[in-house]
mmCIF file as Biopython writes it, N, C-alpha, C and O atoms, coordinates in Angstrom:
data_model
#
loop_
_atom_site.group_PDB
_atom_site.id
_atom_site.type_symbol
_atom_site.label_atom_id
_atom_site.label_alt_id
_atom_site.label_comp_id
_atom_site.label_asym_id
_atom_site.label_entity_id
_atom_site.label_seq_id
_atom_site.pdbx_PDB_ins_code
_atom_site.Cartn_x
_atom_site.Cartn_y
_atom_site.Cartn_z
_atom_site.occupancy
_atom_site.B_iso_or_equiv
_atom_site.auth_seq_id
_atom_site.auth_asym_id
_atom_site.pdbx_PDB_model_num
ATOM 1   N N  . MET A ? 1  ? -11.139 2.296  9.302   1.0 0.0 1  A 1 
ATOM 2   C CA . MET A ? 1  ? -12.459 2.615  8.808   1.0 0.0 1  A 1 
ATOM 3   C C  . MET A ? 1  ? -13.103 1.337  8.280   1.0 0.0 1  A 1 
ATOM 4   O O  . MET A ? 1  ? -12.424 0.461  7.744   1.0 0.0 1  A 1 
ATOM 5   N N  . ARG A ? 2  ? -14.401 1.245  8.436   1.0 0.0 2  A 1 
ATOM 6   C CA . ARG A ? 2  ? -15.158 0.067  8.011   1.0 0.0 2  A 1 
ATOM 7   C C  . ARG A ? 2  ? -16.274 0.480  7.045   1.0 0.0 2  A 1 
ATOM 8   O O  . ARG A ? 2  ? -16.600 1.661  6.931   1.0 0.0 2  A 1 
ATOM 9   N N  . VAL A ? 3  ? -16.844 -0.492 6.363   1.0 0.0 3  A 1 
ATOM 10  C CA . VAL A ? 3  ? -17.915 -0.230 5.404   1.0 0.0 3  A 1 
ATOM 11  C C  . VAL A ? 3  ? -19.038 0.570  6.059   1.0 0.0 3  A 1 
ATOM 12  O O  . VAL A ? 3  ? -19.587 1.482  5.440   1.0 0.0 3  A 1 
ATOM 13  N N  . CYS A ? 4  ? -19.384 0.244  7.293   1.0 0.0 4  A 1 
ATOM 14  C CA . CYS A ? 4  ? -20.481 0.941  7.972   1.0 0.0 4  A 1 
ATOM 15  C C  . CYS A ? 4  ? -20.173 2.415  8.223   1.0 0.0 4  A 1 
ATOM 16  O O  . CYS A ? 4  ? -21.092 3.188  8.492   1.0 0.0 4  A 1 
ATOM 17  N N  . ASP A ? 5  ? -18.914 2.823  8.143   1.0 0.0 5  A 1 
ATOM 18  C CA . ASP A ? 5  ? -18.515 4.214  8.368   1.0 0.0 5  A 1 
ATOM 19  C C  . ASP A ? 5  ? -18.525 5.063  7.092   1.0 0.0 5  A 1 
ATOM 20  O O  . ASP A ? 5  ? -18.367 6.282  7.157   1.0 0.0 5  A 1 
ATOM 21  N N  . LEU A ? 6  ? -18.707 4.428  5.948   1.0 0.0 6  A 1 
ATOM 22  C CA . LEU A ? 6  ? -18.706 5.162  4.678   1.0 0.0 6  A 1 
ATOM 23  C C  . LEU A ? 6  ? -19.926 6.074  4.589   1.0 0.0 6  A 1 
ATOM 24  O O  . LEU A ? 6  ? -20.974 5.760  5.154   1.0 0.0 6  A 1 
ATOM 25  N N  . PRO A ? 7  ? -19.801 7.204  3.884   1.0 0.0 7  A 1 
ATOM 26  C CA . PRO A ? 7  ? -20.962 8.083  3.718   1.0 0.0 7  A 1 
ATOM 27  C C  . PRO A ? 7  ? -22.047 7.382  2.904   1.0 0.0 7  A 1 
ATOM 28  O O  . PRO A ? 7  ? -21.733 6.604  2.003   1.0 0.0 7  A 1 
ATOM 29  N N  . PRO A ? 8  ? -23.305 7.643  3.206   1.0 0.0 8  A 1 
ATOM 30  C CA . PRO A ? 8  ? -24.400 6.962  2.505   1.0 0.0 8  A 1 
ATOM 31  C C  . PRO A ? 8  ? -24.431 7.240  1.005   1.0 0.0 8  A 1 
ATOM 32  O O  . PRO A ? 8  ? -25.002 6.453  0.249   1.0 0.0 8  A 1 
ATOM 33  N N  . GLU A ? 9  ? -23.837 8.331  0.563   1.0 0.0 9  A 1 
ATOM 34  C CA . GLU A ? 9  ? -23.839 8.652  -0.866  1.0 0.0 9  A 1 
ATOM 35  C C  . GLU A ? 9  ? -22.724 7.949  -1.641  1.0 0.0 9  A 1 
ATOM 36  O O  . GLU A ? 9  ? -22.632 8.108  -2.858  1.0 0.0 9  A 1 
ATOM 37  N N  . ALA A ? 10 ? -21.887 7.184  -0.966  1.0 0.0 10 A 1 
ATOM 38  C CA . ALA A ? 10 ? -20.834 6.417  -1.643  1.0 0.0 10 A 1 
ATOM 39  C C  . ALA A ? 10 ? -21.482 5.329  -2.502  1.0 0.0 10 A 1 
ATOM 40  O O  . ALA A ? 10 ? -22.393 4.633  -2.054  1.0 0.0 10 A 1 
ATOM 41  N N  . ILE A ? 11 ? -21.006 5.193  -3.726  1.0 0.0 11 A 1 
ATOM 42  C CA . ILE A ? 11 ? -21.571 4.258  -4.700  1.0 0.0 11 A 1 
ATOM 43  C C  . ILE A ? 11 ? -20.761 2.963  -4.700  1.0 0.0 11 A 1 
ATOM 44  O O  . ILE A ? 11 ? -19.535 2.984  -4.807  1.0 0.0 11 A 1 
ATOM 45  N N  . LEU A ? 12 ? -21.458 1.846  -4.579  1.0 0.0 12 A 1 
ATOM 46  C CA . LEU A ? 12 ? -20.832 0.526  -4.609  1.0 0.0 12 A 1 
ATOM 47  C C  . LEU A ? 12 ? -20.548 0.130  -6.052  1.0 0.0 12 A 1 
ATOM 48  O O  . LEU A ? 12 ? -21.433 0.197  -6.905  1.0 0.0 12 A 1 
ATOM 49  N N  . ILE A ? 13 ? -19.309 -0.284 -6.327  1.0 0.0 13 A 1 
ATOM 50  C CA . ILE A ? 13 ? -18.923 -0.732 -7.669  1.0 0.0 13 A 1 
ATOM 51  C C  . ILE A ? 13 ? -18.220 -2.076 -7.545  1.0 0.0 13 A 1 
ATOM 52  O O  . ILE A ? 13 ? -17.188 -2.192 -6.884  1.0 0.0 13 A 1 
ATOM 53  N N  . GLN A ? 14 ? -18.804 -3.109 -8.201  1.0 0.0 14 A 1 
ATOM 54  C CA . GLN A ? 14 ? -18.214 -4.443 -8.173  1.0 0.0 14 A 1 
ATOM 55  C C  . GLN A ? 14 ? -18.007 -5.029 -9.567  1.0 0.0 14 A 1 
ATOM 56  O O  . GLN A ? 14 ? -17.273 -6.005 -9.720  1.0 0.0 14 A 1 
ATOM 57  N N  . ASP A ? 15 ? -18.633 -4.456 -10.570 1.0 0.0 15 A 1 
ATOM 58  C CA . ASP A ? 15 ? -18.459 -4.935 -11.937 1.0 0.0 15 A 1 
ATOM 59  C C  . ASP A ? 15 ? -17.006 -4.719 -12.361 1.0 0.0 15 A 1 
ATOM 60  O O  . ASP A ? 15 ? -16.459 -3.631 -12.179 1.0 0.0 15 A 1 
ATOM 61  N N  . SER A ? 16 ? -16.389 -5.745 -12.919 1.0 0.0 16 A 1 
ATOM 62  C CA . SER A ? 16 ? -14.957 -5.669 -13.234 1.0 0.0 16 A 1 
ATOM 63  C C  . SER A ? 16 ? -14.628 -4.563 -14.237 1.0 0.0 16 A 1 
ATOM 64  O O  . SER A ? 16 ? -13.593 -3.909 -14.108 1.0 0.0 16 A 1 
ATOM 65  N N  . GLN A ? 17 ? -15.481 -4.347 -15.223 1.0 0.0 17 A 1 
ATOM 66  C CA . GLN A ? 17 ? -15.210 -3.298 -16.208 1.0 0.0 17 A 1 
ATOM 67  C C  . GLN A ? 17 ? -15.353 -1.911 -15.592 1.0 0.0 17 A 1 
ATOM 68  O O  . GLN A ? 17 ? -14.584 -1.005 -15.917 1.0 0.0 17 A 1 
ATOM 69  N N  . GLU A ? 18 ? -16.320 -1.742 -14.715 1.0 0.0 18 A 1 
ATOM 70  C CA . GLU A ? 18 ? -16.492 -0.453 -14.045 1.0 0.0 18 A 1 
ATOM 71  C C  . GLU A ? 18 ? -15.335 -0.177 -13.090 1.0 0.0 18 A 1 
ATOM 72  O O  . GLU A ? 18 ? -14.833 0.945  -13.023 1.0 0.0 18 A 1 
ATOM 73  N N  . ARG A ? 19 ? -14.913 -1.207 -12.348 1.0 0.0 19 A 1 
ATOM 74  C CA . ARG A ? 19 ? -13.765 -1.034 -11.448 1.0 0.0 19 A 1 
ATOM 75  C C  . ARG A ? 19 ? -12.514 -0.674 -12.244 1.0 0.0 19 A 1 
ATOM 76  O O  . ARG A ? 19 ? -11.743 0.200  -11.850 1.0 0.0 19 A 1 
ATOM 77  N N  . GLN A ? 20 ? -12.328 -1.358 -13.362 1.0 0.0 20 A 1 
ATOM 78  C CA . GLN A ? 20 ? -11.166 -1.090 -14.208 1.0 0.0 20 A 1 
ATOM 79  C C  . GLN A ? 20 ? -11.189 0.356  -14.703 1.0 0.0 20 A 1 
ATOM 80  O O  . GLN A ? 20 ? -10.157 1.028  -14.687 1.0 0.0 20 A 1 
ATOM 81  N N  . ALA A ? 21 ? -12.341 0.836  -15.138 1.0 0.0 21 A 1 
ATOM 82  C CA . ALA A ? 21 ? -12.451 2.210  -15.639 1.0 0.0 21 A 1 
ATOM 83  C C  . ALA A ? 21 ? -12.123 3.224  -14.545 1.0 0.0 21 A 1 
ATOM 84  O O  . ALA A ? 21 ? -11.410 4.197  -14.791 1.0 0.0 21 A 1 
ATOM 85  N N  . VAL A ? 22 ? -12.639 3.000  -13.347 1.0 0.0 22 A 1 
ATOM 86  C CA . VAL A ? 22 ? -12.373 3.915  -12.231 1.0 0.0 22 A 1 
ATOM 87  C C  . VAL A ? 22 ? -10.887 3.927  -11.904 1.0 0.0 22 A 1 
ATOM 88  O O  . VAL A ? 22 ? -10.267 4.989  -11.840 1.0 0.0 22 A 1 
ATOM 89  N N  . LEU A ? 23 ? -10.321 2.749  -11.699 1.0 0.0 23 A 1 
ATOM 90  C CA . LEU A ? 23 ? -8.922  2.668  -11.287 1.0 0.0 23 A 1 
ATOM 91  C C  . LEU A ? 23 ? -7.968  3.173  -12.370 1.0 0.0 23 A 1 
ATOM 92  O O  . LEU A ? 23 ? -6.982  3.843  -12.062 1.0 0.0 23 A 1 
ATOM 93  N N  . GLU A ? 24 ? -8.254  2.857  -13.633 1.0 0.0 24 A 1 
ATOM 94  C CA . GLU A ? 24 ? -7.399  3.346  -14.721 1.0 0.0 24 A 1 
ATOM 95  C C  . GLU A ? 24 ? -7.439  4.864  -14.817 1.0 0.0 24 A 1 
ATOM 96  O O  . GLU A ? 24 ? -6.415  5.497  -15.071 1.0 0.0 24 A 1 
ATOM 97  N N  . SER A ? 25 ? -8.612  5.450  -14.617 1.0 0.0 25 A 1 
ATOM 98  C CA . SER A ? 25 ? -8.727  6.909  -14.717 1.0 0.0 25 A 1 
ATOM 99  C C  . SER A ? 25 ? -7.935  7.615  -13.623 1.0 0.0 25 A 1 
ATOM 100 O O  . SER A ? 25 ? -7.587  8.788  -13.759 1.0 0.0 25 A 1 
ATOM 101 N N  . LEU A ? 26 ? -7.653  6.899  -12.539 1.0 0.0 26 A 1 
ATOM 102 C CA . LEU A ? 26 ? -6.898  7.469  -11.424 1.0 0.0 26 A 1 
ATOM 103 C C  . LEU A ? 26 ? -5.439  7.012  -11.421 1.0 0.0 26 A 1 
ATOM 104 O O  . LEU A ? 26 ? -4.674  7.373  -10.527 1.0 0.0 26 A 1 
ATOM 105 N N  . GLY A ? 27 ? -5.057  6.219  -12.423 1.0 0.0 27 A 1 
ATOM 106 C CA . GLY A ? 27 ? -3.689  5.712  -12.495 1.0 0.0 27 A 1 
ATOM 107 C C  . GLY A ? 27 ? -3.409  4.623  -11.478 1.0 0.0 27 A 1 
ATOM 108 O O  . GLY A ? 27 ? -2.265  4.431  -11.064 1.0 0.0 27 A 1 
ATOM 109 N N  . LEU A ? 28 ? -4.456  3.906  -11.073 1.0 0.0 28 A 1 
ATOM 110 C CA . LEU A ? 28 ? -4.323  2.868  -10.045 1.0 0.0 28 A 1 
ATOM 111 C C  . LEU A ? 28 ? -4.678  1.483  -10.571 1.0 0.0 28 A 1 
ATOM 112 O O  . LEU A ? 28 ? -5.102  0.623  -9.799  1.0 0.0 28 A 1 
ATOM 113 N N  . GLU A ? 29 ? -4.513  1.254  -11.867 1.0 0.0 29 A 1 
ATOM 114 C CA . GLU A ? 29 ? -4.938  -0.016 -12.477 1.0 0.0 29 A 1 
ATOM 115 C C  . GLU A ? 29 ? -4.264  -1.237 -11.871 1.0 0.0 29 A 1 
ATOM 116 O O  . GLU A ? 29 ? -4.794  -2.343 -11.977 1.0 0.0 29 A 1 
ATOM 117 N N  . GLU A ? 30 ? -3.112  -1.063 -11.241 1.0 0.0 30 A 1 
ATOM 118 C CA . GLU A ? 30 ? -2.424  -2.200 -10.617 1.0 0.0 30 A 1 
ATOM 119 C C  . GLU A ? 30 ? -3.192  -2.743 -9.408  1.0 0.0 30 A 1 
ATOM 120 O O  . GLU A ? 30 ? -2.876  -3.826 -8.917  1.0 0.0 30 A 1 
ATOM 121 N N  . LEU A ? 31 ? -4.187  -2.008 -8.929  1.0 0.0 31 A 1 
ATOM 122 C CA . LEU A ? 31 ? -4.972  -2.442 -7.766  1.0 0.0 31 A 1 
ATOM 123 C C  . LEU A ? 31 ? -6.221  -3.234 -8.150  1.0 0.0 31 A 1 
ATOM 124 O O  . LEU A ? 31 ? -6.968  -3.662 -7.271  1.0 0.0 31 A 1 
ATOM 125 N N  . LEU A ? 32 ? -6.456  -3.434 -9.427  1.0 0.0 32 A 1 
ATOM 126 C CA . LEU A ? 32 ? -7.681  -4.081 -9.900  1.0 0.0 32 A 1 
ATOM 127 C C  . LEU A ? 32 ? -7.905  -5.450 -9.273  1.0 0.0 32 A 1 
ATOM 128 O O  . LEU A ? 32 ? -9.010  -5.732 -8.809  1.0 0.0 32 A 1 
ATOM 129 N N  . ASP A ? 33 ? -6.900  -6.298 -9.245  1.0 0.0 33 A 1 
ATOM 130 C CA . ASP A ? 33 ? -7.064  -7.648 -8.696  1.0 0.0 33 A 1 
ATOM 131 C C  . ASP A ? 33 ? -7.107  -7.659 -7.173  1.0 0.0 33 A 1 
ATOM 132 O O  . ASP A ? 33 ? -7.644  -8.590 -6.573  1.0 0.0 33 A 1 
ATOM 133 N N  . GLU A ? 34 ? -6.553  -6.646 -6.559  1.0 0.0 34 A 1 
ATOM 134 C CA . GLU A ? 34 ? -6.473  -6.600 -5.100  1.0 0.0 34 A 1 
ATOM 135 C C  . GLU A ? 34 ? -7.791  -6.175 -4.446  1.0 0.0 34 A 1 
ATOM 136 O O  . GLU A ? 34 ? -8.074  -6.559 -3.311  1.0 0.0 34 A 1 
ATOM 137 N N  . TYR A ? 35 ? -8.595  -5.383 -5.163  1.0 0.0 35 A 1 
ATOM 138 C CA . TYR A ? 35 ? -9.834  -4.845 -4.596  1.0 0.0 35 A 1 
ATOM 139 C C  . TYR A ? 35 ? -11.027 -5.191 -5.484  1.0 0.0 35 A 1 
ATOM 140 O O  . TYR A ? 35 ? -11.306 -4.467 -6.440  1.0 0.0 35 A 1 
ATOM 141 N N  . PRO A ? 36 ? -11.741 -6.289 -5.189  1.0 0.0 36 A 1 
ATOM 142 C CA . PRO A ? 36 ? -12.909 -6.656 -5.988  1.0 0.0 36 A 1 
ATOM 143 C C  . PRO A ? 36 ? -14.131 -5.785 -5.707  1.0 0.0 36 A 1 
ATOM 144 O O  . PRO A ? 36 ? -15.138 -5.870 -6.411  1.0 0.0 36 A 1 
ATOM 145 N N  . THR A ? 37 ? -14.038 -4.953 -4.681  1.0 0.0 37 A 1 
ATOM 146 C CA . THR A ? 37 ? -15.138 -4.070 -4.318  1.0 0.0 37 A 1 
ATOM 147 C C  . THR A ? 37 ? -14.603 -2.660 -4.105  1.0 0.0 37 A 1 
ATOM 148 O O  . THR A ? 37 ? -13.630 -2.448 -3.382  1.0 0.0 37 A 1 
ATOM 149 N N  . LEU A ? 38 ? -15.264 -1.699 -4.754  1.0 0.0 38 A 1 
ATOM 150 C CA . LEU A ? 38 ? -14.922 -0.292 -4.570  1.0 0.0 38 A 1 
ATOM 151 C C  . LEU A ? 38 ? -16.153 0.472  -4.111  1.0 0.0 38 A 1 
ATOM 152 O O  . LEU A ? 38 ? -17.283 0.105  -4.432  1.0 0.0 38 A 1 
ATOM 153 N N  . PHE A ? 39 ? -15.923 1.521  -3.367  1.0 0.0 39 A 1 
ATOM 154 C CA . PHE A ? 39 ? -16.947 2.513  -3.067  1.0 0.0 39 A 1 
ATOM 155 C C  . PHE A ? 39 ? -16.402 3.835  -3.577  1.0 0.0 39 A 1 
ATOM 156 O O  . PHE A ? 39 ? -15.243 4.173  -3.339  1.0 0.0 39 A 1 
ATOM 157 N N  . VAL A ? 40 ? -17.249 4.585  -4.284  1.0 0.0 40 A 1 
ATOM 158 C CA . VAL A ? 40 ? -16.806 5.814  -4.934  1.0 0.0 40 A 1 
ATOM 159 C C  . VAL A ? 40 ? -17.711 6.969  -4.529  1.0 0.0 40 A 1 
ATOM 160 O O  . VAL A ? 40 ? -18.936 6.846  -4.532  1.0 0.0 40 A 1 
ATOM 161 N N  . LEU A ? 41 ? -17.101 8.075  -4.187  1.0 0.0 41 A 1 
ATOM 162 C CA . LEU A ? 41 ? -17.814 9.314  -3.905  1.0 0.0 41 A 1 
ATOM 163 C C  . LEU A ? 41 ? -17.541 10.246 -5.076  1.0 0.0 41 A 1 
ATOM 164 O O  . LEU A ? 41 ? -16.389 10.561 -5.373  1.0 0.0 41 A 1 
ATOM 165 N N  . VAL A ? 42 ? -18.616 10.688 -5.744  1.0 0.0 42 A 1 
ATOM 166 C CA . VAL A ? 42 ? -18.488 11.502 -6.947  1.0 0.0 42 A 1 
ATOM 167 C C  . VAL A ? 42 ? -19.028 12.899 -6.668  1.0 0.0 42 A 1 
ATOM 168 O O  . VAL A ? 42 ? -20.044 13.063 -5.992  1.0 0.0 42 A 1 
ATOM 169 N N  . GLY A ? 43 ? -18.334 13.899 -7.197  1.0 0.0 43 A 1 
ATOM 170 C CA . GLY A ? 43 ? -18.802 15.272 -7.085  1.0 0.0 43 A 1 
ATOM 171 C C  . GLY A ? 43 ? -18.323 16.083 -8.264  1.0 0.0 43 A 1 
ATOM 172 O O  . GLY A ? 43 ? -17.165 15.971 -8.665  1.0 0.0 43 A 1 
ATOM 173 N N  . ASP A ? 44 ? -19.195 16.898 -8.827  1.0 0.0 44 A 1 
ATOM 174 C CA . ASP A ? 44 ? -18.850 17.748 -9.968  1.0 0.0 44 A 1 
ATOM 175 C C  . ASP A ? 44 ? -18.200 16.951 -11.097 1.0 0.0 44 A 1 
ATOM 176 O O  . ASP A ? 44 ? -17.186 17.370 -11.655 1.0 0.0 44 A 1 
ATOM 177 N N  . ALA A ? 45 ? -18.785 15.808 -11.428 1.0 0.0 45 A 1 
ATOM 178 C CA . ALA A ? 45 ? -18.343 14.951 -12.539 1.0 0.0 45 A 1 
ATOM 179 C C  . ALA A ? 45 ? -16.913 14.449 -12.386 1.0 0.0 45 A 1 
ATOM 180 O O  . ALA A ? 45 ? -16.238 14.194 -13.383 1.0 0.0 45 A 1 
ATOM 181 N N  . GLU A ? 46 ? -16.446 14.305 -11.150 1.0 0.0 46 A 1 
ATOM 182 C CA . GLU A ? 46 ? -15.116 13.740 -10.909 1.0 0.0 46 A 1 
ATOM 183 C C  . GLU A ? 46 ? -15.150 12.906 -9.638  1.0 0.0 46 A 1 
ATOM 184 O O  . GLU A ? 46 ? -16.041 13.054 -8.802  1.0 0.0 46 A 1 
ATOM 185 N N  . TYR A ? 47 ? -14.175 12.034 -9.509  1.0 0.0 47 A 1 
ATOM 186 C CA . TYR A ? 47 ? -14.080 11.213 -8.308  1.0 0.0 47 A 1 
ATOM 187 C C  . TYR A ? 47 ? -13.515 12.058 -7.174  1.0 0.0 47 A 1 
ATOM 188 O O  . TYR A ? 47 ? -12.443 12.650 -7.302  1.0 0.0 47 A 1 
ATOM 189 N N  . ARG A ? 48 ? -14.241 12.107 -6.071  1.0 0.0 48 A 1 
ATOM 190 C CA . ARG A ? 48 ? -13.757 12.836 -4.900  1.0 0.0 48 A 1 
ATOM 191 C C  . ARG A ? 48 ? -12.995 11.919 -3.960  1.0 0.0 48 A 1 
ATOM 192 O O  . ARG A ? 48 ? -11.993 12.311 -3.361  1.0 0.0 48 A 1 
ATOM 193 N N  . LYS A ? 49 ? -13.494 10.668 -3.837  1.0 0.0 49 A 1 
ATOM 194 C CA . LYS A ? 49 ? -12.833 9.714  -2.957  1.0 0.0 49 A 1 
ATOM 195 C C  . LYS A ? 49 ? -13.176 8.306  -3.421  1.0 0.0 49 A 1 
ATOM 196 O O  . LYS A ? 49 ? -14.296 8.038  -3.855  1.0 0.0 49 A 1 
ATOM 197 N N  . VAL A ? 50 ? -12.201 7.410  -3.325  1.0 0.0 50 A 1 
ATOM 198 C CA . VAL A ? 50 ? -12.400 6.009  -3.699  1.0 0.0 50 A 1 
ATOM 199 C C  . VAL A ? 50 ? -11.840 5.144  -2.579  1.0 0.0 50 A 1 
ATOM 200 O O  . VAL A ? 50 ? -10.702 5.321  -2.145  1.0 0.0 50 A 1 
ATOM 201 N N  . TRP A ? 51 ? -12.666 4.199  -2.118  1.0 0.0 51 A 1 
ATOM 202 C CA . TRP A ? 51 ? -12.258 3.240  -1.093  1.0 0.0 51 A 1 
ATOM 203 C C  . TRP A ? 51 ? -12.248 1.848  -1.706  1.0 0.0 51 A 1 
ATOM 204 O O  . TRP A ? 51 ? -13.024 1.567  -2.619  1.0 0.0 51 A 1 
ATOM 205 N N  . GLY A ? 52 ? -11.388 0.990  -1.220  1.0 0.0 52 A 1 
ATOM 206 C CA . GLY A ? 52 ? -11.328 -0.389 -1.674  1.0 0.0 52 A 1 
ATOM 207 C C  . GLY A ? 52 ? -11.567 -1.356 -0.533  1.0 0.0 52 A 1 
ATOM 208 O O  . GLY A ? 52 ? -11.180 -1.104 0.608   1.0 0.0 52 A 1 
ATOM 209 N N  . VAL A ? 53 ? -12.217 -2.476 -0.861  1.0 0.0 53 A 1 
ATOM 210 C CA . VAL A ? 53 ? -12.469 -3.559 0.092   1.0 0.0 53 A 1 
ATOM 211 C C  . VAL A ? 53 ? -11.820 -4.807 -0.491  1.0 0.0 53 A 1 
ATOM 212 O O  . VAL A ? 53 ? -11.997 -5.102 -1.673  1.0 0.0 53 A 1 
ATOM 213 N N  . HIS A ? 54 ? -11.077 -5.535 0.320   1.0 0.0 54 A 1 
ATOM 214 C CA . HIS A ? 54 ? -10.369 -6.722 -0.170  1.0 0.0 54 A 1 
ATOM 215 C C  . HIS A ? 54 ? -11.307 -7.877 -0.501  1.0 0.0 54 A 1 
ATOM 216 O O  . HIS A ? 54 ? -10.958 -8.726 -1.322  1.0 0.0 54 A 1 
ATOM 217 N N  . GLY A ? 55 ? -12.480 -7.935 0.109   1.0 0.0 55 A 1 
ATOM 218 C CA . GLY A ? 55 ? -13.429 -9.008 -0.161  1.0 0.0 55 A 1 
ATOM 219 C C  . GLY A ? 55 ? -14.495 -8.574 -1.146  1.0 0.0 55 A 1 
ATOM 220 O O  . GLY A ? 55 ? -14.707 -7.381 -1.362  1.0 0.0 55 A 1 
ATOM 221 N N  . PHE A ? 56 ? -15.177 -9.565 -1.751  1.0 0.0 56 A 1 
ATOM 222 C CA . PHE A ? 56 ? -16.235 -9.239 -2.706  1.0 0.0 56 A 1 
ATOM 223 C C  . PHE A ? 56 ? -17.521 -8.834 -2.001  1.0 0.0 56 A 1 
ATOM 224 O O  . PHE A ? 56 ? -18.253 -7.975 -2.493  1.0 0.0 56 A 1 
ATOM 225 N N  . VAL A ? 57 ? -17.804 -9.444 -0.854  1.0 0.0 57 A 1 
ATOM 226 C CA . VAL A ? 57 ? -19.017 -9.112 -0.103  1.0 0.0 57 A 1 
ATOM 227 C C  . VAL A ? 57 ? -18.665 -8.018 0.906   1.0 0.0 57 A 1 
ATOM 228 O O  . VAL A ? 57 ? -17.880 -8.257 1.823   1.0 0.0 57 A 1 
ATOM 229 N N  . PRO A ? 58 ? -19.236 -6.820 0.747   1.0 0.0 58 A 1 
ATOM 230 C CA . PRO A ? 58 ? -18.885 -5.711 1.634   1.0 0.0 58 A 1 
ATOM 231 C C  . PRO A ? 58 ? -19.691 -5.731 2.939   1.0 0.0 58 A 1 
ATOM 232 O O  . PRO A ? 58 ? -20.577 -4.901 3.148   1.0 0.0 58 A 1 
ATOM 233 N N  . TYR A ? 59 ? -19.369 -6.687 3.804   1.0 0.0 59 A 1 
ATOM 234 C CA . TYR A ? 59 ? -20.038 -6.736 5.105   1.0 0.0 59 A 1 
ATOM 235 C C  . TYR A ? 59 ? -19.800 -5.420 5.831   1.0 0.0 59 A 1 
ATOM 236 O O  . TYR A ? 59 ? -18.765 -4.783 5.638   1.0 0.0 59 A 1 
ATOM 237 N N  . LEU A ? 60 ? -20.749 -5.010 6.661   1.0 0.0 60 A 1 
ATOM 238 C CA . LEU A ? 60 ? -20.653 -3.721 7.345   1.0 0.0 60 A 1 
ATOM 239 C C  . LEU A ? 60 ? -19.399 -3.574 8.191   1.0 0.0 60 A 1 
ATOM 240 O O  . LEU A ? 60 ? -18.885 -2.466 8.347   1.0 0.0 60 A 1 
ATOM 241 N N  . ASP A ? 61 ? -18.898 -4.680 8.741   1.0 0.0 61 A 1 
ATOM 242 C CA . ASP A ? 61 ? -17.708 -4.591 9.593   1.0 0.0 61 A 1 
ATOM 243 C C  . ASP A ? 61 ? -16.405 -4.833 8.819   1.0 0.0 61 A 1 
ATOM 244 O O  . ASP A ? 61 ? -15.328 -4.901 9.412   1.0 0.0 61 A 1 
ATOM 245 N N  . GLU A ? 62 ? -16.511 -4.960 7.501   1.0 0.0 62 A 1 
ATOM 246 C CA . GLU A ? 62 ? -15.329 -5.182 6.653   1.0 0.0 62 A 1 
ATOM 247 C C  . GLU A ? 62 ? -14.490 -3.898 6.584   1.0 0.0 62 A 1 
ATOM 248 O O  . GLU A ? 62 ? -15.038 -2.819 6.359   1.0 0.0 62 A 1 
ATOM 249 N N  . PRO A ? 63 ? -13.177 -4.002 6.774   1.0 0.0 63 A 1 
ATOM 250 C CA . PRO A ? 63 ? -12.333 -2.802 6.677   1.0 0.0 63 A 1 
ATOM 251 C C  . PRO A ? 63 ? -12.243 -2.274 5.243   1.0 0.0 63 A 1 
ATOM 252 O O  . PRO A ? 63 ? -12.265 -3.042 4.281   1.0 0.0 63 A 1 
ATOM 253 N N  . VAL A ? 64 ? -12.142 -0.957 5.122   1.0 0.0 64 A 1 
ATOM 254 C CA . VAL A ? 64 ? -11.961 -0.310 3.821   1.0 0.0 64 A 1 
ATOM 255 C C  . VAL A ? 64 ? -10.683 0.518  3.857   1.0 0.0 64 A 1 
ATOM 256 O O  . VAL A ? 64 ? -10.258 0.994  4.909   1.0 0.0 64 A 1 
ATOM 257 N N  . GLU A ? 65 ? -10.085 0.676  2.689   1.0 0.0 65 A 1 
ATOM 258 C CA . GLU A ? 65 ? -8.869  1.481  2.575   1.0 0.0 65 A 1 
ATOM 259 C C  . GLU A ? 65 ? -9.103  2.603  1.576   1.0 0.0 65 A 1 
ATOM 260 O O  . GLU A ? 65 ? -9.701  2.383  0.522   1.0 0.0 65 A 1 
ATOM 261 N N  . VAL A ? 66 ? -8.642  3.789  1.895   1.0 0.0 66 A 1 
ATOM 262 C CA . VAL A ? 66 ? -8.726  4.905  0.959   1.0 0.0 66 A 1 
ATOM 263 C C  . VAL A ? 66 ? -7.694  4.670  -0.141  1.0 0.0 66 A 1 
ATOM 264 O O  . VAL A ? 66 ? -6.498  4.560  0.127   1.0 0.0 66 A 1 
ATOM 265 N N  . LEU A ? 67 ? -8.171  4.595  -1.374  1.0 0.0 67 A 1 
ATOM 266 C CA . LEU A ? 67 ? -7.287  4.406  -2.519  1.0 0.0 67 A 1 
ATOM 267 C C  . LEU A ? 67 ? -6.998  5.730  -3.214  1.0 0.0 67 A 1 
ATOM 268 O O  . LEU A ? 67 ? -5.950  5.906  -3.835  1.0 0.0 67 A 1 
ATOM 269 N N  . TYR A ? 68 ? -7.952  6.664  -3.099  1.0 0.0 68 A 1 
ATOM 270 C CA . TYR A ? 68 ? -7.795  7.966  -3.739  1.0 0.0 68 A 1 
ATOM 271 C C  . TYR A ? 68 ? -8.625  8.989  -2.986  1.0 0.0 68 A 1 
ATOM 272 O O  . TYR A ? 68 ? -9.749  8.703  -2.573  1.0 0.0 68 A 1 
ATOM 273 N N  . ALA A ? 69 ? -8.079  10.173 -2.807  1.0 0.0 69 A 1 
ATOM 274 C CA . ALA A ? 69 ? -8.803  11.306 -2.231  1.0 0.0 69 A 1 
ATOM 275 C C  . ALA A ? 69 ? -8.392  12.552 -3.001  1.0 0.0 69 A 1 
ATOM 276 O O  . ALA A ? 69 ? -7.209  12.889 -3.048  1.0 0.0 69 A 1 
ATOM 277 N N  . ALA A ? 70 ? -9.351  13.235 -3.599  1.0 0.0 70 A 1 
ATOM 278 C CA . ALA A ? 70 ? -9.060  14.441 -4.372  1.0 0.0 70 A 1 
ATOM 279 C C  . ALA A ? 70 ? -8.415  15.486 -3.475  1.0 0.0 70 A 1 
ATOM 280 O O  . ALA A ? 70 ? -8.856  15.726 -2.351  1.0 0.0 70 A 1 
ATOM 281 N N  . GLY A ? 71 ? -7.381  16.089 -3.989  1.0 0.0 71 A 1 
ATOM 282 C CA . GLY A ? 71 ? -6.703  17.140 -3.249  1.0 0.0 71 A 1 
ATOM 283 C C  . GLY A ? 71 ? -5.763  16.653 -2.168  1.0 0.0 71 A 1 
ATOM 284 O O  . GLY A ? 71 ? -5.178  17.455 -1.440  1.0 0.0 71 A 1 
ATOM 285 N N  . ALA A ? 72 ? -5.613  15.337 -2.057  1.0 0.0 72 A 1 
ATOM 286 C CA . ALA A ? 72 ? -4.732  14.796 -1.005  1.0 0.0 72 A 1 
ATOM 287 C C  . ALA A ? 72 ? -3.326  14.591 -1.516  1.0 0.0 72 A 1 
ATOM 288 O O  . ALA A ? 72 ? -2.456  14.144 -0.768  1.0 0.0 72 A 1 
#
């Protein structure tokens, strides 16, 4: 999957404190340094899906990895 394949409602998060808050809330704080860019899908006041990008600039052809999926 690539950045261009993400749903349009996915929220881009690059601020280090915001990334830390997201990852810590999911028990994934060890991934903070590995993923400088996150995309988050939110629904009903909870994270539904979180993707990580290894680079800081999320070019459309940049690969993304699913870090969290609710119910998975």
